[in-house]
Residue, then its C-alpha position, 0 to 999 in steps of 0.5 A: m500500499l505504501l508503494f502505491a502512495t509514492p506520488t503522495l509521498l513525493a508530493i509531501a516531500m516536495d511541499v516541505a521543501l517549498r514551505w516548511p516555514s509556513l507548515r510548522v506553524f499550522p495550527p492543529r486543525e490544519w494539520l488534521n486537515y493536511f492529514g485528511s487531504s493526504l489520505a485523499s491524494a493516496g486514495f486518488w493516486g493509489g486506486p488507478l495505480w493498483l488497477a494498473s499493477r493488476a493489469w501490467p501486461g507482460r506481453r499482451w499487446p492490448a494491455r500494453a496499449a491500455i497501460g500507454l493510454f493510462a500513462a499518456l492521459f492520466v498520469l502524465p498530465l497530472a504529474t506535469f501540473a501537480f508537481a512541476g506545475q505547482a513548484l512553478y506556480y508557488r515559486v511566483f505567487h507563493y501559494y498553489m494552484g487550488r480550486d478557484t485557480v484551476r477553475l479560472g484557468i479553465k474558464l479563461r481558456g485561451t488566456f491560460v494557454a497564453w499564460l502557459a506560453s509566456w513561461g517559455a522554456s519553463v513550460a518544457l521543464m514542467l513537461a521534462v519533469g512531468l515525464v520523469a514522474t510519470a516514469i517513476v509512477l510506471a515503475v511503481v506499477r511494475r514493481g507492484s504487478r506481481s504482488i498485487r495480482p492475487a488481491g481483491l479490488y474492494l480496497p483500490v476501488s473504494g479508496f479511489a471512490v472515497a478520494s474522488t467524493c472528497f474532492w467532489l464535495d469540497f472536503v479538501e482545503s485548498r483555498s485558505l491556508q491550503a492545509a494540503p499537498p500540492d497534488t491534492c490542491f490541484i486535483h481538488g481544482v480539477m475535480h471542482a471544475a468538472r463539478d461546476a461543469v456538470t452542475g452549473k453550480g458554484w460559478v455565481k457565488r461571487g463574481i461579476s454579473q449584470r447589475e440591477p440598480d436601485p433607483l436613486p432619489p431625486l437629485a438637484a443639480p448644483a449650480h456649478r457642475p464641474r467637469v470631472l475625470l477619474v483615472v484608474t491605473e493598474s498595479v502601481r504601488a505608491d513608491a513607484m509614482c509620485s503623488s506630489p513633487s517634493l525633494g524626496c520624490k521626483a517624477r520625470f514627466l508628471d512633474e512637468a505636466a502636473p506640477d500643481r497636483l495635490p496628493l490624496g493623503r497616504l492613499t490606501t486601497q481596501s482591496s488588492g484585487t482589480f474587480s473588488a478595488c474598482v467596484m468599491l470606488w464606483t459604488g463606495l461600499a466596503p469589501d464586506a458587501d455581498f454579491r446582491t448589495m454590490h450589484h444593486a448599489p448605485v454607481l457613480w456614473e448613474v449619479a452624474r447622469a441623473l445630475g445632467y452629466r454626459t458619461a463615459y468609460i474608456g479603458s484599455q483593460n480587457l473586459r471580457y476577463d471573467d465577465f468584468g464588462a458585464f458590470l458596466e451594461r447598466a451603468g448609465l454609460d453614453v459612451e463605453a470603449s475597452a480594449m476590444d474596441l481600441g484594438n491592438a490587444p494581443d495580451p489579455h492581462i495587458g489590454a490595449p495600448d494605454e496611449n489608444a485609451t488616452a487618445r479615445l478619452l480626449d476625443f470624448v472630451r473634445g466632442v462634449p458640447a460647451g456648457t455640458p459637464y462630463f463624468a469619465v472614468l479612464h481605466l489604464s492597463n498596461t502596468h499589469w504583469p507582464y508589463r508593457v514597456d517601451p524598448d527606448l524608455q528603460p532607465f532602470a537596469p538590469h532588467d528582465d521580464s521573467p518571473m523567474a529572473p532576480t526579483g530586483e530585475l523584474h522590479n527594474h522591468y515594472r519600474n520601466s513599464v510605470l514610467m512609460q505609463e507616466r509619460t502617457v498620462s502626462r501627455m494626456l493631462r497637457a492636452l487636457r489642459a489645452t482644451p477650452g473647458w479645463q478651468d472647470t475640470a477636475v482629474v482624480f488619479l489613482s491606482d487600483h492596488g499595488e504590486q508585491f516583489r517578494e516583500h512577503g515572499g511572493l509576487y504580483h498582488l491579490t495575496s495580501l493586504f500589506e503596505e506594498q499591495v494596498r499603498v497606491p499613488g493619487f492625486l488631484l489636478a484641477g482648474e480654478r473654477a473646479l477647485d477654489a482656494a478653500l477646497r485646496g486647502a482643505l485637501e492639503q490638510w490630508q496629506k499626512r493622513r491615511t485615506y482609503s478607497q471609500d473616501v475617493h468615492a466620497t470625494l467624487l460625490d463632493l465634486l459632483g455636488v451631492l455629497d450632502r444628499r448621500g444619506a437618501m441614496p440606496y445603502a446610505d448607511r454603508l457609504t461611510g467614506r470621507s471627502l478629502l475636500r472637506l477638513p479632516p476629523g480628529d479621529e482615525p476611522l476603523v476601515l474594512m479591507s479584504t482580498a475578497s468582496g461580493v464580486w471576487e473570491p480568490d484562493d486564499a482570502k485575506f480579511g483586515v481592518m485598518r486604523g491609521d498604521l495599525l492593521a489586523v489581518r487574518s485568512g479564513a483559517g488562521p488567527w488574527l495577527c496585528y501589525d504596526a506599520r509606523l514601528d514596523p514599516a516592513e510589516h514582518m512582525g505580526r502579533s496575536a495581541m497589540p495595544g489598540c488592535g482589540p477594536l480592530v479584531d472585534l469588528g473583523n469578527e462582527r463583518f467578516g465572521p460569517l464568511w468563514r464560519 
């Protein structure tokens, strides 16, 4: 029996080698989960291997053909992804492909293939390791063939059936702390995707769908209606772009194009994923809002349209990604254009060139009749991995676009991408300032989330709520009639204060002139953001944060509450840990108890508790 558990034992050995520091701090409950997941792995591998050993062909060609098909269609693909693929995935993302990773990859299909192709020689290495693993498995099958022939079939058949049932019914933990060997995580993902395909269930628990917006109350247009442009960029962390000119931060292009920009405080996104961060910006809701609430709450375009504004969404983002565009279908848009409309979008992650989007935005602005205000969102995309760059603008060196490159070189490639986008935005701002309506125009710029470069072990985003993934650049640039001296003075008071996504939403409502009517809007009790155009209060609020929301369900959800520089964070299966970014800027010293952290934990348990109970 141990012989047929060889793949499971190899997976456990690989897991220990890759993440022993994480495994050794698992709580007892997770070790029980790990033991059960390992048994499921052994049953899933052991049953087919046992049966293959019993049918080991000798000289009979039909049996040889059957063994060949078994190796090619079952063992090789599974070994390639469950071993080599998981090691590669962990090297980049710091967790394994699990239930939702595999489901999303299968759902995206062409994107998944393109993602694999981008790894180049690494994919060939995966296949080579898969072939070696397949050879080991076949050696196990052959070695067990003599001793297994007299044995009955009850144990292998029942073991495989029980293991498959565990995978099918989600009795395996591959999404939170991933208390399972890497092969089990991948098998669970494949089985769950198969279950969704057969039953049609599980795809709408969280995700993007068409909205059914609740009606707005009557809104009286203010006497002065400035033109408002919200620019949302992608994956740009706070230290990659200067929110304001200063001695410690020089922006090569922005300082010339927008020297009078004002920072939006120490801006912090409340989620490190695009879907959740954007929906919070557009609705003003916190990340604990469920699927229904996020799809019924009004969005900024609807508010602006009710006030007589012309509205637009123009983005280089690929709105076909996981049906992102469905959220905008009933958003009150007069003009909509995304990557598929702008063209030249060969990579679904990067989208269309940002300069195509800014050009289309300027066409929209110039086409708005004089005297008519507009509210537009410009949604940029090229700073998403694999980070689009200009070959003639790469001052940060050495640089390498491979996720397997040294971290510093990949980070330099990213910084070159951000610099290219800064140049694109600066050119757009110069053109905008040259339009006749500039003095009545306000531009709010921010990023949806940041980006990690192994500060906490992994790459990219959507894996944590630490500073590198949630601190983002943000600034406001406006003409004199759009923002008078009093409003500018109020905004300057926020420079050293921590500000959040919901605050940006409130600020946009203030620019539209309806912040004081917010109490009559649907879900008013959830619209807790503070306008940055009003003087800051003396106290710091308790602010909800999460990698999950009603429109996104990640593999390993993180839930958090922040007050100033104090952060309490936990995964669904782990304990609360507290971090103080003022005393511990790297956020490596998490503690189960810390002065001032109690109210954060209490609120987190109250608002997020139902999600993990």
